[in-house]
RODO-2510 file (C-alpha; in nm, 4 decimals, decimal comma):
residues 461
     n   res          X          Y          Z
     1     m     0,5455     2,5201     0,9147
     2     k     0,2732     2,6763     0,7077
     3     q    -0,0456     2,4919     0,6210
     4     t    -0,0212     2,3308     0,2817
     5     t    -0,2690     2,4084     0,0093
     6     g    -0,3898     2,2241    -0,2932
     7     q    -0,4177     1,8877    -0,1180
     8     r    -0,7058     1,7187     0,0608
     9     d    -0,7268     1,7450     0,4396
    10     f    -0,8389     1,3974     0,5435
    11     s    -0,9271     1,5157     0,8953
    12     k    -1,2323     1,6951     0,7514
    13     g    -1,5591     1,5402     0,6374
    14     k    -1,7006     1,1913     0,6882
    15     m    -1,4372     0,9197     0,7120
    16     w    -1,6293     0,6818     0,4856
    17     r    -1,6547     0,9530     0,2205
    18     n    -1,2814     1,0223     0,2375
    19     i    -1,2067     0,6503     0,2099
    20     i    -1,4470     0,6025    -0,0810
    21     a    -1,3101     0,9135    -0,2549
    22     q    -0,9609     0,7650    -0,2279
    23     s    -1,0553     0,4039    -0,2968
    24     v    -1,2963     0,4169    -0,5918
    25     p    -1,0511     0,5788    -0,8361
    26     l    -0,7829     0,3442    -0,7064
    27     i    -1,0070     0,0417    -0,7626
    28     i    -1,0841     0,1583    -1,1149
    29     a    -0,7147     0,2192    -1,1751
    30     q    -0,6158    -0,1233    -1,0439
    31     l    -0,8836    -0,2963    -1,2502
    32     i    -0,7539    -0,1209    -1,5570
    33     q    -0,3948    -0,1944    -1,4556
    34     l    -0,4803    -0,5635    -1,4635
    35     l    -0,5360    -0,5187    -1,8337
    36     y    -0,1580    -0,4865    -1,8691
    37     n    -0,1232    -0,8570    -1,7956
    38     i    -0,4736    -1,0024    -1,8073
    39     v    -0,5367    -0,9032    -2,1685
    40     d    -0,1954    -1,0437    -2,2584
    41     r    -0,2925    -1,3751    -2,0993
    42     i    -0,6304    -1,3808    -2,2738
    43     y    -0,4732    -1,3249    -2,6148
    44     i    -0,1863    -1,5648    -2,5479
    45     g    -0,4158    -1,8369    -2,4138
    46     h    -0,6103    -1,8309    -2,7398
    47     l    -0,3110    -1,8385    -2,9764
    48     p    -0,3920    -2,1026    -3,2416
    49     g    -0,2237    -2,4343    -3,1730
    50     v     0,0134    -2,3195    -2,8963
    51     g    -0,2154    -2,1290    -2,6597
    52     v    -0,1896    -2,3656    -2,3611
    53     l     0,1910    -2,3953    -2,3761
    54     a     0,2381    -2,0232    -2,4407
    55     l     0,0112    -1,9314    -2,1465
    56     t     0,1996    -2,1713    -1,9213
    57     g     0,5317    -2,0227    -2,0373
    58     v     0,4182    -1,6712    -1,9549
    59     g     0,2796    -1,8011    -1,6257
    60     v     0,6205    -1,9164    -1,5027
    61     t     0,7445    -1,5559    -1,5361
    62     f     0,4909    -1,4442    -1,2737
    63     p     0,7313    -1,4789    -0,9795
    64     i     0,9638    -1,2273    -1,1448
    65     v     0,6793    -0,9924    -1,2359
    66     t     0,5585    -1,0178    -0,8751
    67     l     0,9071    -0,9366    -0,7462
    68     v     0,9060    -0,6183    -0,9570
    69     l     0,5901    -0,5189    -0,7723
    70     a     0,7503    -0,6168    -0,4419
    71     f     1,0470    -0,3839    -0,4932
    72     s     0,8082    -0,1078    -0,6021
    73     y     0,6234    -0,1483    -0,2725
    74     l     0,9481    -0,1524    -0,0744
    75     s     1,0029     0,2134    -0,1598
    76     g     0,6563     0,3312    -0,2639
    77     m     0,4430     0,1770     0,0103
    78     g     0,7212     0,2459     0,2549
    79     g     0,7321     0,6141     0,1669
    80     a     0,3668     0,7002     0,1004
    81     p     0,2298     0,6266     0,4532
    82     l     0,5210     0,8181     0,6104
    83     f     0,4503     1,0986     0,3641
    84     s     0,0848     1,1074     0,4780
    85     i     0,1794     1,1022     0,8469
    86     a     0,4274     1,3891     0,7933
    87     r     0,1632     1,5922     0,6076
    88     g    -0,0887     1,5332     0,8858
    89     a     0,1678     1,6551     1,1401
    90     k     0,2420     1,9652     0,9195
    91     e     0,6036     1,8515     0,8672
    92     d     0,6088     1,9566     0,5010
    93     e     0,9854     1,9563     0,4420
    94     e     1,0168     1,6062     0,5811
    95     a     0,7320     1,4950     0,3550
    96     r     0,9184     1,6294     0,0507
    97     h     1,2381     1,4509     0,1509
    98     i     1,0481     1,1257     0,1997
    99     m     0,9059     1,1450    -0,1528
   100     g     1,2448     1,2256    -0,3101
   101     t     1,4248     0,9546    -0,1166
   102     s     1,1642     0,6984    -0,2198
   103     y     1,2234     0,7681    -0,5876
   104     t     1,6000     0,7436    -0,5552
   105     l     1,5567     0,4032    -0,3948
   106     i     1,3231     0,2959    -0,6769
   107     l     1,5817     0,3879    -0,9413
   108     i     1,8586     0,1951    -0,7634
   109     l     1,6436    -0,1121    -0,7079
   110     a     1,5027    -0,1138    -1,0628
   111     v     1,8394    -0,1098    -1,2375
   112     s     1,9885    -0,3711    -1,0040
   113     f     1,6900    -0,6041    -1,0415
   114     m     1,6832    -0,5769    -1,4200
   115     v     2,0519    -0,6624    -1,4587
   116     v     2,0490    -0,9595    -1,2199
   117     c     1,7324    -1,1143    -1,3675
   118     y     1,8524    -1,0744    -1,7254
   119     i     2,1824    -1,2498    -1,6533
   120     f     2,0206    -1,5445    -1,4744
   121     r     1,6864    -1,5569    -1,6607
   122     t     1,7154    -1,9123    -1,8017
   123     p     1,8017    -2,1008    -1,4784
   124     l     1,5480    -1,8886    -1,2915
   125     l     1,2684    -1,9815    -1,5327
   126     y     1,3441    -2,3525    -1,5043
   127     l     1,3456    -2,3117    -1,1263
   128     f     1,0072    -2,1386    -1,1423
   129     g     0,8379    -2,4284    -1,3214
   130     a     0,9265    -2,4021    -1,6910
   131     s     0,9643    -2,7224    -1,8929
   132     d     1,1541    -2,7862    -2,2161
   133     d     0,8260    -2,7262    -2,4010
   134     t     0,7466    -2,3912    -2,2353
   135     i     1,0913    -2,2362    -2,1777
   136     i     1,1015    -2,0726    -2,5224
   137     y     0,7822    -1,8789    -2,4505
   138     a     0,8989    -1,7813    -2,1031
   139     q     1,2358    -1,6556    -2,2297
   140     s     1,0780    -1,4620    -2,5172
   141     y     0,8399    -1,2808    -2,2836
   142     l     1,0807    -1,2113    -1,9984
   143     s     1,3733    -1,0852    -2,2082
   144     i     1,1599    -0,7972    -2,3368
   145     y     0,9610    -0,7402    -2,0163
   146     l     1,2790    -0,6733    -1,8150
   147     i     1,3561    -0,3683    -2,0307
   148     g     1,0530    -0,1957    -1,8774
   149     v     1,1261    -0,2691    -1,5104
   150     i     1,2293     0,0902    -1,4394
   151     f     0,9047     0,2159    -1,5974
   152     s     0,6916    -0,0304    -1,4019
   153     m     0,8536     0,0512    -1,0685
   154     t     0,8292     0,4265    -1,1285
   155     s     0,4600     0,4215    -1,2181
   156     t     0,3631     0,1767    -0,9438
   157     g     0,5936     0,2955    -0,6674
   158     m     0,5416     0,6706    -0,7083
   159     n     0,1718     0,6663    -0,7936
   160     g     0,0953     0,6207    -0,4238
   161     f     0,2270     0,9701    -0,3532
   162     i    -0,0223     1,1191    -0,5980
   163     s    -0,3015     0,9397    -0,4139
   164     a    -0,1594     1,0422    -0,0753
   165     l    -0,1744     1,4068    -0,1856
   166     g    -0,5495     1,3696    -0,2340
   167     y    -0,5521     1,3270    -0,6131
   168     p    -0,6911     0,9740    -0,6558
   169     r    -0,8358     1,0533    -0,9988
   170     t    -0,4965     1,1610    -1,1273
   171     a    -0,3512     0,8407    -0,9814
   172     m    -0,6254     0,6485    -1,1597
   173     w    -0,5273     0,7999    -1,4938
   174     t    -0,1749     0,6653    -1,4477
   175     t    -0,3036     0,3177    -1,5149
   176     v    -0,5921     0,4128    -1,7420
   177     i    -0,3601     0,5731    -1,9959
   178     g    -0,1104     0,2880    -1,9902
   179     a    -0,3807     0,0227    -2,0101
   180     l    -0,5483     0,1870    -2,3084
   181     v    -0,2149     0,1957    -2,4898
   182     n    -0,1584    -0,1700    -2,4010
   183     l    -0,5052    -0,2648    -2,5246
   184     g    -0,4400    -0,0971    -2,8567
   185     l    -0,0931    -0,2394    -2,9102
   186     d    -0,1562    -0,5984    -2,7991
   187     p    -0,3543    -0,7225    -3,1018
   188     i    -0,1222    -0,5343    -3,3380
   189     f     0,1985    -0,6810    -3,1965
   190     i     0,0672    -1,0293    -3,1059
   191     f    -0,1410    -1,1044    -3,4155
   192     a    -0,0942    -0,8452    -3,6928
   193     l     0,2854    -0,8481    -3,6647
   194     s     0,2931    -1,2182    -3,5620
   195     m     0,5147    -1,1456    -3,2604
   196     g     0,3235    -1,3749    -3,0211
   197     v     0,4421    -1,3537    -2,6594
   198     r     0,7190    -1,1104    -2,7569
   199     g     0,4523    -0,8727    -2,8850
   200     a     0,2625    -0,8956    -2,5578
   201     a     0,5778    -0,8083    -2,3630
   202     l     0,6656    -0,5177    -2,5920
   203     a     0,3161    -0,3708    -2,5634
   204     t     0,3451    -0,3906    -2,1844
   205     v     0,6837    -0,2142    -2,1795
   206     i     0,5622     0,0734    -2,3991
   207     s     0,2449     0,1227    -2,1960
   208     q     0,4365     0,1187    -1,8674
   209     g     0,6774     0,3778    -2,0068
   210     i     0,3897     0,6142    -2,0858
   211     s     0,2437     0,5619    -1,7360
   212     a     0,5809     0,6454    -1,5805
   213     i     0,6023     0,9691    -1,7800
   214     w     0,2547     1,0664    -1,6570
   215     v     0,3495     1,0096    -1,2908
   216     l     0,6788     1,1982    -1,3131
   217     h     0,5178     1,4919    -1,4930
   218     f     0,2613     1,5334    -1,2146
   219     l     0,5135     1,4978    -0,9308
   220     i     0,7630     1,7341    -1,0938
   221     a     0,5318     1,9997    -1,2394
   222     g     0,1879     1,9339    -1,0858
   223     k    -0,0167     2,2017    -0,9083
   224     t     0,0713     2,0966    -0,5545
   225     d     0,3038     2,2202    -0,2817
   226     f     0,5051     1,8972    -0,3029
   227     h     0,7336     1,8527    -0,6035
   228     l     0,9904     1,5863    -0,6846
   229     k     1,3269     1,7675    -0,7020
   230     l     1,6880     1,6559    -0,7131
   231     s     1,7574     1,8460    -0,3906
   232     y     1,5168     1,6136    -0,2090
   233     m     1,6522     1,2925    -0,3643
   234     k     1,9714     1,2649    -0,1627
   235     l     1,9842     0,9547     0,0549
   236     q     1,9971     1,0069     0,4293
   237     g     2,0489     0,7001     0,6433
   238     q     1,7777     0,7446     0,9032
   239     r     1,5165     0,8390     0,6444
   240     v     1,6072     0,5428     0,4226
   241     k     1,5800     0,3160     0,7243
   242     k     1,2290     0,4400     0,8031
   243     i     1,1084     0,4058     0,4436
   244     l     1,2492     0,0578     0,3949
   245     g     1,1409    -0,0444     0,7443
   246     l     0,7772     0,0352     0,6681
   247     g     0,8010    -0,0765     0,3045
   248     v     0,9243    -0,4192     0,4087
   249     s     0,5608    -0,5060     0,4848
   250     g     0,4424    -0,4539     0,1264
   251     f     0,7654    -0,6034    -0,0058
   252     t     0,7298    -0,9108     0,2125
   253     q     0,3698    -0,9597     0,1056
   254     q     0,4606    -0,9547    -0,2639
   255     a     0,7949    -1,1347    -0,2277
   256     t     0,6246    -1,4154    -0,0395
   257     n     0,3589    -1,4190    -0,3144
   258     s     0,6452    -1,4775    -0,5565
   259     l     0,7881    -1,7526    -0,3383
   260     v     0,4475    -1,9202    -0,3129
   261     q     0,4089    -1,9029    -0,6923
   262     i     0,7492    -2,0687    -0,7365
   263     v     0,6738    -2,3517    -0,4942
   264     c     0,3258    -2,4049    -0,6401
   265     n     0,4564    -2,4185    -0,9978
   266     m     0,7350    -2,6585    -0,9069
   267     t     0,4981    -2,8893    -0,7181
   268     l     0,2316    -2,8767    -0,9883
   269     q     0,4932    -2,9500    -1,2553
   270     t     0,5948    -3,2573    -1,0540
   271     f     0,2430    -3,3914    -0,9903
   272     g     0,0483    -3,2640    -1,2923
   273     g     0,2825    -3,1245    -1,5582
   274     d     0,2293    -2,8217    -1,7824
   275     l    -0,1510    -2,8543    -1,7746
   276     f    -0,1746    -2,7757    -1,4040
   277     v     0,0912    -2,5025    -1,4156
   278     g    -0,1315    -2,3421    -1,6799
   279     i    -0,4396    -2,3882    -1,4599
   280     m    -0,2613    -2,2152    -1,1721
   281     t    -0,1800    -1,9289    -1,4099
   282     i    -0,5524    -1,8942    -1,4827
   283     i    -0,6519    -1,9187    -1,1148
   284     n    -0,3953    -1,6543    -1,0217
   285     s    -0,5438    -1,4301    -1,2914
   286     v    -0,8972    -1,4798    -1,1545
   287     r    -0,7707    -1,4099    -0,8016
   288     e    -0,6085    -1,0875    -0,9156
   289     i    -0,9366    -0,9685    -1,0669
   290     a    -1,1462    -1,0742    -0,7671
   291     s    -0,9067    -0,9134    -0,5172
   292     v    -0,8891    -0,5698    -0,6788
   293     p    -1,1895    -0,4082    -0,5030
   294     v    -1,0860    -0,5175    -0,1543
   295     i    -0,7204    -0,4306    -0,2189
   296     g    -0,8226    -0,0922    -0,3618
   297     l    -1,0454    -0,0260    -0,0604
   298     t    -0,7791    -0,1168     0,1930
   299     t    -0,4944     0,0544     0,0082
   300     g    -0,7032     0,3683    -0,0493
   301     s    -0,7802     0,3847     0,3207
   302     q    -0,4137     0,3936     0,4230
   303     p    -0,3422     0,7637     0,3554
   304     v    -0,6703     0,8522     0,5275
   305     f    -0,5765     0,6434     0,8317
   306     g    -0,2211     0,7799     0,8319
   307     f    -0,3252     1,1450     0,8027
   308     n    -0,5784     1,1211     1,0863
   309     y    -0,3361     0,9222     1,2986
   310     g    -0,0721     1,1902     1,2453
   311     a    -0,3311     1,4562     1,3372
   312     k    -0,4242     1,2558     1,6528
   313     e    -0,7829     1,2124     1,5322
   314     y    -0,8027     0,8630     1,6785
   315     g    -1,1823     0,8463     1,6858
   316     r    -1,1886     0,9013     1,3107
   317     v    -0,9341     0,6235     1,2627
   318     r    -1,1625     0,3853     1,4546
   319     e    -1,4574     0,4924     1,2413
   320     g    -1,2590     0,4245     0,9244
   321     i    -1,1512     0,0789     1,0414
   322     r    -1,5130    -0,0186     1,1083
   323     f    -1,6218     0,0965     0,7632
   324     v    -1,3413    -0,0797     0,5752
   325     s    -1,3972    -0,4017     0,7714
   326     l    -1,7716    -0,4123     0,7002
   327     v    -1,7416    -0,3393     0,3283
   328     g    -1,4432    -0,5707     0,2804
   329     i    -1,6133    -0,8681     0,4464
   330     l    -1,9404    -0,8216     0,2547
   331     y    -1,7579    -0,7993    -0,0774
   332     t    -1,5464    -1,1104    -0,0280
   333     v    -1,8515    -1,3161     0,0756
   334     i    -2,0361    -1,2158    -0,2429
   335     i    -1,7407    -1,2922    -0,4712
   336     w    -1,6821    -1,6301    -0,3079
   337     l    -2,0447    -1,7264    -0,3733
   338     v    -2,0215    -1,6200    -0,7390
   339     l    -1,7039    -1,8192    -0,7997
   340     e    -1,8426    -2,1269    -0,6271
   341     l    -2,1677    -2,1216    -0,8241
   342     i    -2,0390    -2,0334    -1,1742
   343     p    -1,6622    -2,1029    -1,2014
   344     g    -1,6620    -2,2166    -1,5651
   345     p    -1,6948    -1,8790    -1,7410
   346     f    -1,3993    -1,7389    -1,5480
   347     i    -1,1703    -2,0151    -1,6734
   348     h    -1,3116    -1,9963    -2,0245
   349     i    -1,1975    -1,6322    -2,0478
   350     f    -0,8384    -1,7544    -2,0637
   351     s    -0,8668    -2,0889    -2,2405
   352     s    -1,1123    -2,2914    -2,4474
   353     d    -0,9111    -2,6102    -2,4039
   354     a    -1,1413    -2,8920    -2,2854
   355     m    -0,8845    -3,0503    -2,0507
   356     t    -0,8103    -2,7144    -1,8910
   357     l    -1,1813    -2,6523    -1,8251
   358     t    -1,2393    -3,0019    -1,6854
   359     a    -0,9460    -2,9929    -1,4433
   360     g    -0,9637    -2,6198    -1,3724
   361     i    -1,3208    -2,5921    -1,2375
   362     p    -1,2754    -2,8100    -0,9250
   363     a    -0,9314    -2,6564    -0,8645
   364     l    -1,0762    -2,3046    -0,8709
   365     r    -1,3562    -2,3995    -0,6306
   366     i    -1,1092    -2,5405    -0,3802
   367     y    -0,8705    -2,2465    -0,4101
   368     f    -1,1339    -1,9811    -0,3363
   369     l    -1,2864    -2,1458    -0,0287
   370     g    -1,0736    -1,9148     0,1881
   371     f    -1,1316    -1,5918    -0,0055
   372     v    -1,3222    -1,4239     0,2791
   373     c    -1,0321    -1,4827     0,5171
   374     m    -0,7910    -1,3529     0,2525
   375     g    -0,9924    -1,0297     0,2679
   376     l    -0,9499    -1,0233     0,6458
   377     q    -0,5739    -1,0312     0,5956
   378     f    -0,5885    -0,7376     0,3523
   379     i    -0,7910    -0,5368     0,6058
   380     g    -0,5668    -0,6157     0,9004
   381     q    -0,2437    -0,5438     0,7174
   382     s    -0,3725    -0,2187     0,5659
   383     v    -0,4443    -0,0838     0,9139
   384     f    -0,1016    -0,1896     1,0387
   385     v     0,0719    -0,0223     0,7427
   386     g    -0,1463     0,2905     0,7483
   387     l    -0,0623     0,3500     1,1145
   388     g     0,3090     0,2763     1,0695
   389     k     0,3033    -0,0604     1,2496
   390     s     0,5328    -0,2363     1,0052
   391     r     0,6524    -0,5223     1,2232
   392     r     0,3027    -0,6601     1,2755
   393     a     0,2194    -0,6376     0,9059
   394     i     0,5435    -0,8185     0,8188
   395     f     0,4801    -1,0909     1,0747
   396     f     0,1333    -1,1773     0,9463
   397     s     0,2472    -1,1775     0,5858
   398     l     0,5237    -1,4219     0,6754
   399     l     0,2884    -1,6281     0,8906
   400     r     0,0439    -1,7021     0,6106
   401     k     0,2785    -1,7262     0,3134
   402     v     0,5996    -1,8774     0,4517
   403     i     0,5122    -2,0532     0,7756
   404     i     0,1758    -2,1984     0,6674
   405     i     0,1155    -2,2150     0,2925
   406     i     0,4582    -2,3203     0,1611
   407     p     0,4893    -2,6263     0,3887
   408     l     0,1293    -2,7191     0,3012
   409     v     0,1995    -2,6918    -0,0737
   410     i     0,4943    -2,9261    -0,0330
   411     l     0,3295    -3,1768     0,2041
   412     l    -0,0396    -3,2031     0,1077
   413     p     0,0102    -3,3393    -0,2474
   414     r     0,2016    -3,6285    -0,0899
   415     l    -0,0707    -3,7121     0,1641
   416     w    -0,3936    -3,9114     0,1200
   417     g    -0,3463    -3,9231    -0,2566
   418     l    -0,4369    -3,5543    -0,2939
   419     g    -0,1803    -3,4866    -0,5682
   420     t    -0,2430    -3,1538    -0,7422
   421     n    -0,5531    -3,0908    -0,5269
   422     g    -0,3203    -3,0625    -0,2279
   423     v    -0,1635    -2,7518    -0,3824
   424     f    -0,5041    -2,5873    -0,4218
   425     w    -0,6194    -2,6854    -0,0687
   426     a    -0,3149    -2,5127     0,0817
   427     e    -0,4584    -2,1705    -0,0074
   428     p    -0,7895    -2,1784     0,1857
   429     i    -0,6276    -2,3450     0,4869
   430     s    -0,3580    -2,0766     0,5066
   431     c    -0,6127    -1,7985     0,4560
   432     f    -0,8325    -1,9275     0,7374
   433     i    -0,5463    -1,9437     0,9860
   434     g    -0,3318    -1,6467     0,8781
   435     g    -0,6044    -1,4076     0,7628
   436     t    -0,8179    -1,4554     1,0720
   437     a    -0,5153    -1,4103     1,2989
   438     a    -0,4145    -1,0844     1,1266
   439     f    -0,7620    -0,9316     1,1510
   440     v    -0,8284    -1,0365     1,5115
   441     t    -0,4881    -0,9088     1,6225
   442     m    -0,5468    -0,5732     1,4514
   443     w    -0,8889    -0,5435     1,6119
   444     l    -0,7689    -0,6267     1,9641
   445     t    -0,4337    -0,4463     1,9684
   446     l    -0,5083    -0,1367     1,7577
   447     y    -0,8777    -0,0721     1,7039
   448     r    -0,9882    -0,1346     2,0628
   449     k    -0,6933     0,0580     2,2099
   450     l    -0,7367     0,3758     2,0044
   451     p    -0,9126     0,6423     2,2159
   452     d    -1,1377     0,9109     2,0690
   453     r    -0,8471     1,1488     2,1243
   454     g    -0,5272     1,0293     2,2804
   455     p    -0,1715     1,1064     2,3856
   456     e     0,1236     1,1508     2,1550
   457     r     0,1140     0,9187     1,8553
   458     e     0,3596     0,6359     1,7967
   459     t     0,5386     0,6797     1,4658
   460     s     0,6966     0,3369     1,4539
   461     e     0,7530     0,0191     1,6410
***
């Protein structure tokens, strides 16, 4: 096959520069992407008279929003690393088929998910922690949000291919454009048109639609050697199996996030009521903001790892792992210190309610005690995914979220009079055990066993 042109060759230049070049635009994009939901929550939390209930109502939709992201990752994060590995091995036709197959899967999953969730939205919302006081806000938001599922999954799932081609700035603009539209429409729909939570959802759908158009335009007509075409979108069993097999890692991570959110909301509703469900909504929002740089760093490193692994440049892969580990650990230590020392302003962003501030500050401090170890999990899993080791990534996601944290969320509030604090303690305990295990296993079984240059690469487990 001929050498491709118009894309970055990640086997050239300093590894840390390649990783930074990929990660910084991605971090900026993800920070801006948070504006889709974070700004909504800020506006909703300060609605006169109903802010706390409205914020709690929107918060109980998070498991569904998280599942949308999970299905995006199933195809997008499953396809993008394989796409990078194929490019590194100069298998250009296979790379094109991987990209086309990934988008077909996204379309199928998006339509199916939207229909099922719309039909069962009311019982699902009650299951996820809604009360009779908050269900009206949850239903109003979700009914409109579901219309944009296909836009959200297209922009999120396919944006990884733009980054994998070596165009991180273009990938960044996917979210920048949508977020700017969302920022402009939110105050108009929420306040000027008095639409409340429905306005927030509508602004999100429109902005996601514009982001999806941007992604598809680049992949269909962009100046690269890899275009999204109908001829490459036919499903082939073995290829689908590989994409979904690798994507299960990202899917599992987000799906288990959704499951954890459900269990936490249900337990908090039992032991603390709407107030503490709202506090968890705020803490989740703070966590999303704090996690963006380390997630952007680790996600941005994956195509660089995958390309060099496919090119058998194992020494460069080792160099990249060392760099990502050092930066990721330093960042999470700094953020943990900031949140421990000055937690109040971060809660105040979302609510000025005195009871929320009083109960939320100690809850936030407890929750973030394990943030450094959460970063270790991001690092370990990114290496597993980038090198095509899906089974290990899946295992460690399940270990922390399902095997450790969910039983703790259920049990701790019932022990030693912990109550709602038991829910918040479950997070640092699970991070310490699961995150440390993921990182140490990656270091011992992958990093230390990669030679400077080695034999034929393993493409899967």
